[in-house]
CHARMM internal coordinates of N, CA and C (Angstrom, degrees):
IC EDIT
DIST 1 N 1 CA 1.4850
DIST 1 CA 1 C 1.4794
ANGL 1 N 1 CA 1 C 109.10
DIST 1 C 2 N 1.3297
ANGL 1 CA 1 C 2 N 114.94
DIHE 1 N 1 CA 1 C 2 N 144.60
DIST 2 N 2 CA 1.4569
ANGL 1 C 2 N 2 CA 122.58
DIHE 1 CA 1 C 2 N 2 CA -179.22
DIST 2 CA 2 C 1.5131
ANGL 2 N 2 CA 2 C 107.74
DIHE 1 C 2 N 2 CA 2 C -74.31
DIST 2 C 3 N 1.3818
ANGL 2 CA 2 C 3 N 114.87
DIHE 2 N 2 CA 2 C 3 N 118.38
DIST 3 N 3 CA 1.5069
ANGL 2 C 3 N 3 CA 120.17
DIHE 2 CA 2 C 3 N 3 CA 175.89
DIST 3 CA 3 C 1.4209
ANGL 3 N 3 CA 3 C 115.08
DIHE 2 C 3 N 3 CA 3 C -59.41
DIST 3 C 4 N 1.3278
ANGL 3 CA 3 C 4 N 119.49
DIHE 3 N 3 CA 3 C 4 N -32.94
DIST 4 N 4 CA 1.5503
ANGL 3 C 4 N 4 CA 120.59
DIHE 3 CA 3 C 4 N 4 CA 179.83
DIST 4 CA 4 C 1.4957
ANGL 4 N 4 CA 4 C 110.58
DIHE 3 C 4 N 4 CA 4 C -64.37
DIST 4 C 5 N 1.2962
ANGL 4 CA 4 C 5 N 118.54
DIHE 4 N 4 CA 4 C 5 N -32.99
DIST 5 N 5 CA 1.4908
ANGL 4 C 5 N 5 CA 123.38
DIHE 4 CA 4 C 5 N 5 CA 177.71
DIST 5 CA 5 C 1.5288
ANGL 5 N 5 CA 5 C 107.17
DIHE 4 C 5 N 5 CA 5 C -64.89
DIST 5 C 6 N 1.3256
ANGL 5 CA 5 C 6 N 118.43
DIHE 5 N 5 CA 5 C 6 N -47.97
DIST 6 N 6 CA 1.4541
ANGL 5 C 6 N 6 CA 121.25
DIHE 5 CA 5 C 6 N 6 CA -177.79
DIST 6 CA 6 C 1.5141
ANGL 6 N 6 CA 6 C 110.47
DIHE 5 C 6 N 6 CA 6 C -61.76
DIST 6 C 7 N 1.3967
ANGL 6 CA 6 C 7 N 118.74
DIHE 6 N 6 CA 6 C 7 N -40.92
DIST 7 N 7 CA 1.4196
ANGL 6 C 7 N 7 CA 119.86
DIHE 6 CA 6 C 7 N 7 CA 179.02
DIST 7 CA 7 C 1.5065
ANGL 7 N 7 CA 7 C 110.92
DIHE 6 C 7 N 7 CA 7 C -66.44
DIST 7 C 8 N 1.3556
ANGL 7 CA 7 C 8 N 116.99
DIHE 7 N 7 CA 7 C 8 N -44.74
DIST 8 N 8 CA 1.4136
ANGL 7 C 8 N 8 CA 118.18
DIHE 7 CA 7 C 8 N 8 CA -179.48
DIST 8 CA 8 C 1.5017
ANGL 8 N 8 CA 8 C 111.87
DIHE 7 C 8 N 8 CA 8 C -62.55
DIST 8 C 9 N 1.3823
ANGL 8 CA 8 C 9 N 119.56
DIHE 8 N 8 CA 8 C 9 N -42.46
DIST 9 N 9 CA 1.4187
ANGL 8 C 9 N 9 CA 120.26
DIHE 8 CA 8 C 9 N 9 CA -179.52
DIST 9 CA 9 C 1.5574
ANGL 9 N 9 CA 9 C 112.07
DIHE 8 C 9 N 9 CA 9 C -67.21
DIST 9 C 10 N 1.3048
ANGL 9 CA 9 C 10 N 117.08
DIHE 9 N 9 CA 9 C 10 N -28.02
DIST 10 N 10 CA 1.4091
ANGL 9 C 10 N 10 CA 124.06
DIHE 9 CA 9 C 10 N 10 CA 178.37
DIST 10 CA 10 C 1.5931
ANGL 10 N 10 CA 10 C 112.17
DIHE 9 C 10 N 10 CA 10 C -69.73
DIST 10 C 11 N 1.3083
ANGL 10 CA 10 C 11 N 115.11
DIHE 10 N 10 CA 10 C 11 N -40.90
DIST 11 N 11 CA 1.5061
ANGL 10 C 11 N 11 CA 119.31
DIHE 10 CA 10 C 11 N 11 CA -170.45
DIST 11 CA 11 C 1.5265
ANGL 11 N 11 CA 11 C 114.01
DIHE 10 C 11 N 11 CA 11 C -108.44
DIST 11 C 12 N 1.3129
ANGL 11 CA 11 C 12 N 118.20
DIHE 11 N 11 CA 11 C 12 N -8.83
DIST 12 N 12 CA 1.4187
ANGL 11 C 12 N 12 CA 116.54
DIHE 11 CA 11 C 12 N 12 CA 178.91
DIST 12 CA 12 C 1.5756
ANGL 12 N 12 CA 12 C 109.53
DIHE 11 C 12 N 12 CA 12 C -107.18
DIST 12 C 13 N 1.3303
ANGL 12 CA 12 C 13 N 117.98
DIHE 12 N 12 CA 12 C 13 N 125.46
DIST 13 N 13 CA 1.4165
ANGL 12 C 13 N 13 CA 122.87
DIHE 12 CA 12 C 13 N 13 CA -175.41
DIST 13 CA 13 C 1.5351
ANGL 13 N 13 CA 13 C 109.08
DIHE 12 C 13 N 13 CA 13 C -61.22
DIST 13 C 14 N 1.2678
ANGL 13 CA 13 C 14 N 116.60
DIHE 13 N 13 CA 13 C 14 N 144.37
DIST 14 N 14 CA 1.4680
ANGL 13 C 14 N 14 CA 123.65
DIHE 13 CA 13 C 14 N 14 CA 176.62
DIST 14 CA 14 C 1.4875
ANGL 14 N 14 CA 14 C 109.32
DIHE 13 C 14 N 14 CA 14 C -61.51
DIST 14 C 15 N 1.3448
ANGL 14 CA 14 C 15 N 116.31
DIHE 14 N 14 CA 14 C 15 N 125.76
DIST 15 N 15 CA 1.4576
ANGL 14 C 15 N 15 CA 120.55
DIHE 14 CA 14 C 15 N 15 CA 179.85
DIST 15 CA 15 C 1.4785
ANGL 15 N 15 CA 15 C 113.15
DIHE 14 C 15 N 15 CA 15 C -57.93
DIST 15 C 16 N 1.3190
ANGL 15 CA 15 C 16 N 120.85
DIHE 15 N 15 CA 15 C 16 N -34.84
DIST 16 N 16 CA 1.4551
ANGL 15 C 16 N 16 CA 125.41
DIHE 15 CA 15 C 16 N 16 CA -179.75
DIST 16 CA 16 C 1.5534
ANGL 16 N 16 CA 16 C 110.88
DIHE 15 C 16 N 16 CA 16 C -61.60
DIST 16 C 17 N 1.2966
ANGL 16 CA 16 C 17 N 113.66
DIHE 16 N 16 CA 16 C 17 N -41.57
DIST 17 N 17 CA 1.4859
ANGL 16 C 17 N 17 CA 117.41
DIHE 16 CA 16 C 17 N 17 CA 179.38
DIST 17 CA 17 C 1.4969
ANGL 17 N 17 CA 17 C 112.38
DIHE 16 C 17 N 17 CA 17 C -71.03
DIST 17 C 18 N 1.3355
ANGL 17 CA 17 C 18 N 119.35
DIHE 17 N 17 CA 17 C 18 N -32.98
DIST 18 N 18 CA 1.4691
ANGL 17 C 18 N 18 CA 123.06
DIHE 17 CA 17 C 18 N 18 CA 175.95
DIST 18 CA 18 C 1.5345
ANGL 18 N 18 CA 18 C 108.19
DIHE 17 C 18 N 18 CA 18 C -66.68
DIST 18 C 19 N 1.3396
ANGL 18 CA 18 C 19 N 116.58
DIHE 18 N 18 CA 18 C 19 N -41.31
DIST 19 N 19 CA 1.5133
ANGL 18 C 19 N 19 CA 120.43
DIHE 18 CA 18 C 19 N 19 CA 176.81
DIST 19 CA 19 C 1.4725
ANGL 19 N 19 CA 19 C 108.39
DIHE 18 C 19 N 19 CA 19 C -63.52
DIST 19 C 20 N 1.3385
ANGL 19 CA 19 C 20 N 122.16
DIHE 19 N 19 CA 19 C 20 N -39.74
DIST 20 N 20 CA 1.4191
ANGL 19 C 20 N 20 CA 125.19
DIHE 19 CA 19 C 20 N 20 CA -178.33
DIST 20 CA 20 C 1.5489
ANGL 20 N 20 CA 20 C 109.38
DIHE 19 C 20 N 20 CA 20 C -65.88
DIST 20 C 21 N 1.3317
ANGL 20 CA 20 C 21 N 116.81
DIHE 20 N 20 CA 20 C 21 N -45.79
DIST 21 N 21 CA 1.3903
ANGL 20 C 21 N 21 CA 120.37
DIHE 20 CA 20 C 21 N 21 CA 177.09
DIST 21 CA 21 C 1.5591
ANGL 21 N 21 CA 21 C 115.03
DIHE 20 C 21 N 21 CA 21 C -60.49
DIST 21 C 22 N 1.3006
ANGL 21 CA 21 C 22 N 115.11
DIHE 21 N 21 CA 21 C 22 N -43.78
DIST 22 N 22 CA 1.4761
ANGL 21 C 22 N 22 CA 121.76
DIHE 21 CA 21 C 22 N 22 CA 176.13
DIST 22 CA 22 C 1.5310
ANGL 22 N 22 CA 22 C 111.77
DIHE 21 C 22 N 22 CA 22 C -61.89
DIST 22 C 23 N 1.3393
ANGL 22 CA 22 C 23 N 116.20
DIHE 22 N 22 CA 22 C 23 N -41.29
DIST 23 N 23 CA 1.5039
ANGL 22 C 23 N 23 CA 119.44
DIHE 22 CA 22 C 23 N 23 CA -179.98
DIST 23 CA 23 C 1.4996
ANGL 23 N 23 CA 23 C 110.28
DIHE 22 C 23 N 23 CA 23 C -67.79
DIST 23 C 24 N 1.3121
ANGL 23 CA 23 C 24 N 117.96
DIHE 23 N 23 CA 23 C 24 N -42.53
DIST 24 N 24 CA 1.4365
ANGL 23 C 24 N 24 CA 121.52
DIHE 23 CA 23 C 24 N 24 CA 179.20
DIST 24 CA 24 C 1.5511
ANGL 24 N 24 CA 24 C 110.42
DIHE 23 C 24 N 24 CA 24 C -63.79
DIST 24 C 25 N 1.3546
ANGL 24 CA 24 C 25 N 115.54
DIHE 24 N 24 CA 24 C 25 N -46.10
DIST 25 N 25 CA 1.4239
ANGL 24 C 25 N 25 CA 120.16
DIHE 24 CA 24 C 25 N 25 CA -179.56
DIST 25 CA 25 C 1.5605
ANGL 25 N 25 CA 25 C 110.34
DIHE 24 C 25 N 25 CA 25 C -60.76
DIST 25 C 26 N 1.2700
ANGL 25 CA 25 C 26 N 116.58
DIHE 25 N 25 CA 25 C 26 N -37.95
DIST 26 N 26 CA 1.5085
ANGL 25 C 26 N 26 CA 121.59
DIHE 25 CA 25 C 26 N 26 CA 178.40
DIST 26 CA 26 C 1.5097
ANGL 26 N 26 CA 26 C 112.02
DIHE 25 C 26 N 26 CA 26 C -61.00
DIST 26 C 27 N 1.3627
ANGL 26 CA 26 C 27 N 113.04
DIHE 26 N 26 CA 26 C 27 N -41.40
DIST 27 N 27 CA 1.5170
ANGL 26 C 27 N 27 CA 120.36
DIHE 26 CA 26 C 27 N 27 CA -179.59
DIST 27 CA 27 C 1.5034
ANGL 27 N 27 CA 27 C 107.46
DIHE 26 C 27 N 27 CA 27 C -68.94
DIST 27 C 28 N 1.3773
ANGL 27 CA 27 C 28 N 116.44
DIHE 27 N 27 CA 27 C 28 N -44.57
DIST 28 N 28 CA 1.4500
ANGL 27 C 28 N 28 CA 115.99
DIHE 27 CA 27 C 28 N 28 CA -178.22
DIST 28 CA 28 C 1.5462
ANGL 28 N 28 CA 28 C 117.88
DIHE 27 C 28 N 28 CA 28 C -71.73
DIST 28 C 29 N 1.3152
ANGL 28 CA 28 C 29 N 115.18
DIHE 28 N 28 CA 28 C 29 N -10.35
DIST 29 N 29 CA 1.4278
ANGL 28 C 29 N 29 CA 120.08
DIHE 28 CA 28 C 29 N 29 CA 179.20
DIST 29 CA 29 C 1.5625
ANGL 29 N 29 CA 29 C 110.57
DIHE 28 C 29 N 29 CA 29 C -69.10
DIST 29 C 30 N 1.3647
ANGL 29 CA 29 C 30 N 118.06
DIHE 29 N 29 CA 29 C 30 N -11.04
DIST 30 N 30 CA 1.4699
ANGL 29 C 30 N 30 CA 121.14
DIHE 29 CA 29 C 30 N 30 CA 176.79
DIST 30 CA 30 C 1.5083
ANGL 30 N 30 CA 30 C 109.64
DIHE 29 C 30 N 30 CA 30 C -73.63
DIST 30 C 31 N 1.3277
ANGL 30 CA 30 C 31 N 117.15
DIHE 30 N 30 CA 30 C 31 N -19.14
DIST 31 N 31 CA 1.4570
ANGL 30 C 31 N 31 CA 122.86
DIHE 30 CA 30 C 31 N 31 CA -175.15
DIST 31 CA 31 C 1.5461
ANGL 31 N 31 CA 31 C 113.94
DIHE 30 C 31 N 31 CA 31 C -119.84
DIST 31 C 32 N 1.3445
ANGL 31 CA 31 C 32 N 112.62
DIHE 31 N 31 CA 31 C 32 N -34.97
DIST 32 N 32 CA 1.4842
ANGL 31 C 32 N 32 CA 119.32
DIHE 31 CA 31 C 32 N 32 CA -178.03
DIST 32 CA 32 C 1.5328
ANGL 32 N 32 CA 32 C 112.95
DIHE 31 C 32 N 32 CA 32 C -112.55
DIST 32 C 33 N 1.3148
ANGL 32 CA 32 C 33 N 118.24
DIHE 32 N 32 CA 32 C 33 N 163.11
DIST 33 N 33 CA 1.4636
ANGL 32 C 33 N 33 CA 119.84
DIHE 32 CA 32 C 33 N 33 CA 172.45
DIST 33 CA 33 C 1.5285
ANGL 33 N 33 CA 33 C 105.86
DIHE 32 C 33 N 33 CA 33 C -64.41
DIST 33 C 34 N 1.3474
ANGL 33 CA 33 C 34 N 115.17
DIHE 33 N 33 CA 33 C 34 N 164.46
DIST 34 N 34 CA 1.4716
ANGL 33 C 34 N 34 CA 122.08
DIHE 33 CA 33 C 34 N 34 CA 178.65
DIST 34 CA 34 C 1.4767
ANGL 34 N 34 CA 34 C 110.99
DIHE 33 C 34 N 34 CA 34 C -56.77
DIST 34 C 35 N 1.3159
ANGL 34 CA 34 C 35 N 119.38
DIHE 34 N 34 CA 34 C 35 N -47.62
DIST 35 N 35 CA 1.4526
ANGL 34 C 35 N 35 CA 125.05
DIHE 34 CA 34 C 35 N 35 CA 178.05
DIST 35 CA 35 C 1.5337
ANGL 35 N 35 CA 35 C 113.70
DIHE 34 C 35 N 35 CA 35 C -57.69
DIST 35 C 36 N 1.3198
ANGL 35 CA 35 C 36 N 113.62
DIHE 35 N 35 CA 35 C 36 N -47.41
DIST 36 N 36 CA 1.4708
ANGL 35 C 36 N 36 CA 119.42
DIHE 35 CA 35 C 36 N 36 CA 177.35
DIST 36 CA 36 C 1.4777
ANGL 36 N 36 CA 36 C 113.92
DIHE 35 C 36 N 36 CA 36 C -61.87
DIST 36 C 37 N 1.3241
ANGL 36 CA 36 C 37 N 113.57
DIHE 36 N 36 CA 36 C 37 N -41.11
DIST 37 N 37 CA 1.4716
ANGL 36 C 37 N 37 CA 121.39
DIHE 36 CA 36 C 37 N 37 CA -174.74
DIST 37 CA 37 C 1.5497
ANGL 37 N 37 CA 37 C 107.32
DIHE 36 C 37 N 37 CA 37 C -68.47
DIST 37 C 38 N 1.3139
ANGL 37 CA 37 C 38 N 119.90
DIHE 37 N 37 CA 37 C 38 N -37.07
DIST 38 N 38 CA 1.4520
ANGL 37 C 38 N 38 CA 124.58
DIHE 37 CA 37 C 38 N 38 CA 179.77
DIST 38 CA 38 C 1.5291
ANGL 38 N 38 CA 38 C 107.70
DIHE 37 C 38 N 38 CA 38 C -68.62
DIST 38 C 39 N 1.3537
ANGL 38 CA 38 C 39 N 117.66
DIHE 38 N 38 CA 38 C 39 N -46.33
DIST 39 N 39 CA 1.4635
ANGL 38 C 39 N 39 CA 121.30
DIHE 38 CA 38 C 39 N 39 CA 176.78
DIST 39 CA 39 C 1.5323
ANGL 39 N 39 CA 39 C 113.32
DIHE 38 C 39 N 39 CA 39 C -57.60
DIST 39 C 40 N 1.3002
ANGL 39 CA 39 C 40 N 117.18
DIHE 39 N 39 CA 39 C 40 N -46.85
DIST 40 N 40 CA 1.4926
ANGL 39 C 40 N 40 CA 121.32
DIHE 39 CA 39 C 40 N 40 CA 176.62
DIST 40 CA 40 C 1.4898
ANGL 40 N 40 CA 40 C 113.28
DIHE 39 C 40 N 40 CA 40 C -60.66
DIST 40 C 41 N 1.3172
ANGL 40 CA 40 C 41 N 114.86
DIHE 40 N 40 CA 40 C 41 N -44.79
DIST 41 N 41 CA 1.4917
ANGL 40 C 41 N 41 CA 121.01
DIHE 40 CA 40 C 41 N 41 CA 178.02
DIST 41 CA 41 C 1.5594
ANGL 41 N 41 CA 41 C 108.57
DIHE 40 C 41 N 41 CA 41 C -60.41
DIST 41 C 42 N 1.2713
ANGL 41 CA 41 C 42 N 116.30
DIHE 41 N 41 CA 41 C 42 N -44.64
DIST 42 N 42 CA 1.4471
ANGL 41 C 42 N 42 CA 118.90
DIHE 41 CA 41 C 42 N 42 CA -177.36
DIST 42 CA 42 C 1.5491
ANGL 42 N 42 CA 42 C 113.20
DIHE 41 C 42 N 42 CA 42 C -68.20
DIST 42 C 43 N 1.2917
ANGL 42 CA 42 C 43 N 115.24
DIHE 42 N 42 CA 42 C 43 N -26.12
DIST 43 N 43 CA 1.4542
ANGL 42 C 43 N 43 CA 119.22
DIHE 42 CA 42 C 43 N 43 CA 173.30
DIST 43 CA 43 C 1.5160
ANGL 43 N 43 CA 43 C 113.52
DIHE 42 C 43 N 43 CA 43 C -81.68
DIST 43 C 44 N 1.2990
ANGL 43 CA 43 C 44 N 116.71
DIHE 43 N 43 CA 43 C 44 N -37.70
DIST 44 N 44 CA 1.4723
ANGL 43 C 44 N 44 CA 123.60
DIHE 43 CA 43 C 44 N 44 CA -172.16
DIST 44 CA 44 C 1.5100
ANGL 44 N 44 CA 44 C 112.92
DIHE 43 C 44 N 44 CA 44 C -75.74
DIST 44 C 45 N 1.3008
ANGL 44 CA 44 C 45 N 119.14
DIHE 44 N 44 CA 44 C 45 N -38.30
DIST 45 N 45 CA 1.4133
ANGL 44 C 45 N 45 CA 122.77
DIHE 44 CA 44 C 45 N 45 CA -176.56
DIST 45 CA 45 C 1.5152
ANGL 45 N 45 CA 45 C 110.17
DIHE 44 C 45 N 45 CA 45 C -67.56
DIST 45 C 46 N 1.3207
ANGL 45 CA 45 C 46 N 122.59
DIHE 45 N 45 CA 45 C 46 N -50.50
DIST 46 N 46 CA 1.3947
ANGL 45 C 46 N 46 CA 118.46
DIHE 45 CA 45 C 46 N 46 CA 177.31
DIST 46 CA 46 C 1.5290
ANGL 46 N 46 CA 46 C 118.21
DIHE 45 C 46 N 46 CA 46 C -66.69
DIST 46 C 47 N 1.3837
ANGL 46 CA 46 C 47 N 115.54
DIHE 46 N 46 CA 46 C 47 N -28.59
DIST 47 N 47 CA 1.4655
ANGL 46 C 47 N 47 CA 117.85
DIHE 46 CA 46 C 47 N 47 CA 171.73
DIST 47 CA 47 C 1.4880
ANGL 47 N 47 CA 47 C 110.18
DIHE 46 C 47 N 47 CA 47 C -62.25
DIST 47 C 48 N 1.3374
ANGL 47 CA 47 C 48 N 116.93
DIHE 47 N 47 CA 47 C 48 N -46.63
DIST 48 N 48 CA 1.4529
ANGL 47 C 48 N 48 CA 121.10
DIHE 47 CA 47 C 48 N 48 CA -178.97
DIST 48 CA 48 C 1.5222
ANGL 48 N 48 CA 48 C 109.79
DIHE 47 C 48 N 48 CA 48 C -63.59
DIST 48 C 49 N 1.2960
ANGL 48 CA 48 C 49 N 117.72
DIHE 48 N 48 CA 48 C 49 N -40.44
DIST 49 N 49 CA 1.4795
ANGL 48 C 49 N 49 CA 121.79
DIHE 48 CA 48 C 49 N 49 CA -179.05
DIST 49 CA 49 C 1.5480
ANGL 49 N 49 CA 49 C 109.19
DIHE 48 C 49 N 49 CA 49 C -61.17
DIST 49 C 50 N 1.3701
ANGL 49 CA 49 C 50 N 113.20
DIHE 49 N 49 CA 49 C 50 N -45.58
DIST 50 N 50 CA 1.4448
ANGL 49 C 50 N 50 CA 115.54
DIHE 49 CA 49 C 50 N 50 CA -177.99
DIST 50 CA 50 C 1.5512
ANGL 50 N 50 CA 50 C 111.20
DIHE 49 C 50 N 50 CA 50 C -67.44
DIST 50 C 51 N 1.2851
ANGL 50 CA 50 C 51 N 117.28
DIHE 50 N 50 CA 50 C 51 N -36.74
DIST 51 N 51 CA 1.4780
ANGL 50 C 51 N 51 CA 119.90
DIHE 50 CA 50 C 51 N 51 CA 177.33
DIST 51 CA 51 C 1.4843
ANGL 51 N 51 CA 51 C 113.96
DIHE 50 C 51 N 51 CA 51 C -61.81
DIST 51 C 52 N 1.2982
ANGL 51 CA 51 C 52 N 111.47
DIHE 51 N 51 CA 51 C 52 N -39.19
DIST 52 N 52 CA 1.4782
ANGL 51 C 52 N 52 CA 119.54
DIHE 51 CA 51 C 52 N 52 CA -179.72
DIST 52 CA 52 C 1.5660
ANGL 52 N 52 CA 52 C 106.61
DIHE 51 C 52 N 52 CA 52 C -63.33
DIST 52 C 53 N 1.3130
ANGL 52 CA 52 C 53 N 116.81
DIHE 52 N 52 CA 52 C 53 N -42.96
DIST 53 N 53 CA 1.4643
ANGL 52 C 53 N 53 CA 120.38
DIHE 52 CA 52 C 53 N 53 CA -178.26
DIST 53 CA 53 C 1.5021
ANGL 53 N 53 CA 53 C 109.68
DIHE 52 C 53 N 53 CA 53 C -64.47
DIST 53 C 54 N 1.3695
ANGL 53 CA 53 C 54 N 116.94
DIHE 53 N 53 CA 53 C 54 N -35.09
DIST 54 N 54 CA 1.4481
ANGL 53 C 54 N 54 CA 117.62
DIHE 53 CA 53 C 54 N 54 CA 179.00
DIST 54 CA 54 C 1.5296
ANGL 54 N 54 CA 54 C 114.55
DIHE 53 C 54 N 54 CA 54 C -66.48
DIST 54 C 55 N 1.3119
ANGL 54 CA 54 C 55 N 116.80
DIHE 54 N 54 CA 54 C 55 N -25.25
DIST 55 N 55 CA 1.4651
ANGL 54 C 55 N 55 CA 118.26
DIHE 54 CA 54 C 55 N 55 CA 177.45
DIST 55 CA 55 C 1.4968
ANGL 55 N 55 CA 55 C 111.73
DIHE 54 C 55 N 55 CA 55 C -66.64
DIST 55 C 56 N 1.2886
ANGL 55 CA 55 C 56 N 116.70
DIHE 55 N 55 CA 55 C 56 N -16.18
DIST 56 N 56 CA 1.5137
ANGL 55 C 56 N 56 CA 121.46
DIHE 55 CA 55 C 56 N 56 CA 178.74
DIST 56 CA 56 C 1.5781
ANGL 56 N 56 CA 56 C 107.90
DIHE 55 C 56 N 56 CA 56 C -68.81
DIST 56 C 57 N 1.3421
ANGL 56 CA 56 C 57 N 115.93
DIHE 56 N 56 CA 56 C 57 N -21.70
DIST 57 N 57 CA 1.4160
ANGL 56 C 57 N 57 CA 122.46
DIHE 56 CA 56 C 57 N 57 CA -179.71
DIST 57 CA 57 C 1.5424
ANGL 57 N 57 CA 57 C 111.87
DIHE 56 C 57 N 57 CA 57 C -99.61
DIST 57 C 58 N 1.3650
ANGL 57 CA 57 C 58 N 117.06
DIHE 57 N 57 CA 57 C 58 N 12.58
DIST 58 N 58 CA 1.4024
ANGL 57 C 58 N 58 CA 124.78
DIHE 57 CA 57 C 58 N 58 CA 177.67
DIST 58 CA 58 C 1.5670
ANGL 58 N 58 CA 58 C 109.03
DIHE 57 C 58 N 58 CA 58 C 58.34
DIST 58 C 59 N 1.3345
ANGL 58 CA 58 C 59 N 115.34
DIHE 58 N 58 CA 58 C 59 N 38.54
DIST 59 N 59 CA 1.4584
ANGL 58 C 59 N 59 CA 118.42
DIHE 58 CA 58 C 59 N 59 CA 177.41
DIST 59 CA 59 C 1.5567
ANGL 59 N 59 CA 59 C 110.80
DIHE 58 C 59 N 59 CA 59 C -119.79
DIST 59 C 60 N 1.3117
ANGL 59 CA 59 C 60 N 112.94
DIHE 59 N 59 CA 59 C 60 N 91.34
DIST 60 N 60 CA 1.4758
ANGL 59 C 60 N 60 CA 116.12
DIHE 59 CA 59 C 60 N 60 CA -173.20
DIST 60 CA 60 C 1.5120
ANGL 60 N 60 CA 60 C 111.70
DIHE 59 C 60 N 60 CA 60 C -84.32
DIST 60 C 61 N 1.3770
ANGL 60 CA 60 C 61 N 118.05
DIHE 60 N 60 CA 60 C 61 N -4.97
DIST 61 N 61 CA 1.4018
ANGL 60 C 61 N 61 CA 117.92
DIHE 60 CA 60 C 61 N 61 CA 175.86
DIST 61 CA 61 C 1.4857
ANGL 61 N 61 CA 61 C 114.38
DIHE 60 C 61 N 61 CA 61 C -63.25
DIST 61 C 62 N 1.3102
ANGL 61 CA 61 C 62 N 115.23
DIHE 61 N 61 CA 61 C 62 N -48.73
DIST 62 N 62 CA 1.4752
ANGL 61 C 62 N 62 CA 124.04
DIHE 61 CA 61 C 62 N 62 CA 177.52
DIST 62 CA 62 C 1.5544
ANGL 62 N 62 CA 62 C 110.89
DIHE 61 C 62 N 62 CA 62 C -59.41
DIST 62 C 63 N 1.3186
ANGL 62 CA 62 C 63 N 114.96
DIHE 62 N 62 CA 62 C 63 N -42.91
DIST 63 N 63 CA 1.4953
ANGL 62 C 63 N 63 CA 118.23
DIHE 62 CA 62 C 63 N 63 CA 176.79
DIST 63 CA 63 C 1.5017
ANGL 63 N 63 CA 63 C 110.83
DIHE 62 C 63 N 63 CA 63 C -61.14
DIST 63 C 64 N 1.2363
ANGL 63 CA 63 C 64 N 122.57
DIHE 63 N 63 CA 63 C 64 N -41.02
DIST 64 N 64 CA 1.4536
ANGL 63 C 64 N 64 CA 125.45
DIHE 63 CA 63 C 64 N 64 CA -179.26
DIST 64 CA 64 C 1.5082
ANGL 64 N 64 CA 64 C 109.51
DIHE 63 C 64 N 64 CA 64 C -70.69
DIST 64 C 65 N 1.3368
ANGL 64 CA 64 C 65 N 116.77
DIHE 64 N 64 CA 64 C 65 N -40.11
DIST 65 N 65 CA 1.5019
ANGL 64 C 65 N 65 CA 117.24
DIHE 64 CA 64 C 65 N 65 CA 176.12
DIST 65 CA 65 C 1.5246
ANGL 65 N 65 CA 65 C 112.55
DIHE 64 C 65 N 65 CA 65 C -61.20
DIST 65 C 66 N 1.2816
ANGL 65 CA 65 C 66 N 115.72
DIHE 65 N 65 CA 65 C 66 N -38.37
DIST 66 N 66 CA 1.4446
ANGL 65 C 66 N 66 CA 119.33
DIHE 65 CA 65 C 66 N 66 CA 179.75
DIST 66 CA 66 C 1.5287
ANGL 66 N 66 CA 66 C 110.85
DIHE 65 C 66 N 66 CA 66 C -66.97
DIST 66 C 67 N 1.2840
ANGL 66 CA 66 C 67 N 113.29
DIHE 66 N 66 CA 66 C 67 N -40.08
DIST 67 N 67 CA 1.4264
ANGL 66 C 67 N 67 CA 117.86
DIHE 66 CA 66 C 67 N 67 CA 176.83
DIST 67 CA 67 C 1.5615
ANGL 67 N 67 CA 67 C 113.19
DIHE 66 C 67 N 67 CA 67 C -57.67
DIST 67 C 68 N 1.3277
ANGL 67 CA 67 C 68 N 114.52
DIHE 67 N 67 CA 67 C 68 N -43.63
DIST 68 N 68 CA 1.4891
ANGL 67 C 68 N 68 CA 122.35
DIHE 67 CA 67 C 68 N 68 CA -179.21
DIST 68 CA 68 C 1.5595
ANGL 68 N 68 CA 68 C 106.10
DIHE 67 C 68 N 68 CA 68 C -63.39
DIST 68 C 69 N 1.3788
ANGL 68 CA 68 C 69 N 113.67
DIHE 68 N 68 CA 68 C 69 N -45.90
DIST 69 N 69 CA 1.5364
ANGL 68 C 69 N 69 CA 118.50
DIHE 68 CA 68 C 69 N 69 CA -179.22
DIST 69 CA 69 C 1.5033
ANGL 69 N 69 CA 69 C 109.61
DIHE 68 C 69 N 69 CA 69 C -58.25
DIST 69 C 70 N 1.2978
ANGL 69 CA 69 C 70 N 119.11
DIHE 69 N 69 CA 69 C 70 N -43.61
DIST 70 N 70 CA 1.4881
ANGL 69 C 70 N 70 CA 120.67
DIHE 69 CA 69 C 70 N 70 CA -175.86
DIST 70 CA 70 C 1.4963
ANGL 70 N 70 CA 70 C 106.85
DIHE 69 C 70 N 70 CA 70 C -68.83
DIST 70 C 71 N 1.2949
ANGL 70 CA 70 C 71 N 120.53
DIHE 70 N 70 CA 70 C 71 N -39.51
DIST 71 N 71 CA 1.4787
ANGL 70 C 71 N 71 CA 122.81
DIHE 70 CA 70 C 71 N 71 CA 179.43
DIST 71 CA 71 C 1.5487
ANGL 71 N 71 CA 71 C 108.22
DIHE 70 C 71 N 71 CA 71 C -59.08
DIST 71 C 72 N 1.3365
ANGL 71 CA 71 C 72 N 113.09
DIHE 71 N 71 CA 71 C 72 N -44.99
DIST 72 N 72 CA 1.5442
ANGL 71 C 72 N 72 CA 116.61
DIHE 71 CA 71 C 72 N 72 CA -179.21
DIST 72 CA 72 C 1.5403
ANGL 72 N 72 CA 72 C 111.47
DIHE 71 C 72 N 72 CA 72 C -69.05
DIST 72 C 73 N 1.3208
ANGL 72 CA 72 C 73 N 117.43
DIHE 72 N 72 CA 72 C 73 N -30.44
DIST 73 N 73 CA 1.4869
ANGL 72 C 73 N 73 CA 119.26
DIHE 72 CA 72 C 73 N 73 CA 175.77
DIST 73 CA 73 C 1.5239
ANGL 73 N 73 CA 73 C 110.91
DIHE 72 C 73 N 73 CA 73 C -65.78
DIST 73 C 74 N 1.2860
ANGL 73 CA 73 C 74 N 116.93
DIHE 73 N 73 CA 73 C 74 N -37.01
DIST 74 N 74 CA 1.4243
ANGL 73 C 74 N 74 CA 119.25
DIHE 73 CA 73 C 74 N 74 CA -173.80
DIST 74 CA 74 C 1.5406
ANGL 74 N 74 CA 74 C 110.88
DIHE 73 C 74 N 74 CA 74 C -91.29
END
COOR INIT
IC SEED 1 N 1 CA 1 C
IC BUILD
């Protein structure tokens, strides 16, 4: 395996998550300032991503807790 690909994948954010953050921030700008919307999106996307990963372990409690936290953030 090419080591440069491993290094790039490790240190370069996934473009899909950046697009997800930007889309969420754009939606949140209807209610929050641009800066607040970006901050909320940057908090919400990783929380959701982590919660999704937890479902791989058949642990829905953490997924539901994250959902509540995101609702409270927004």
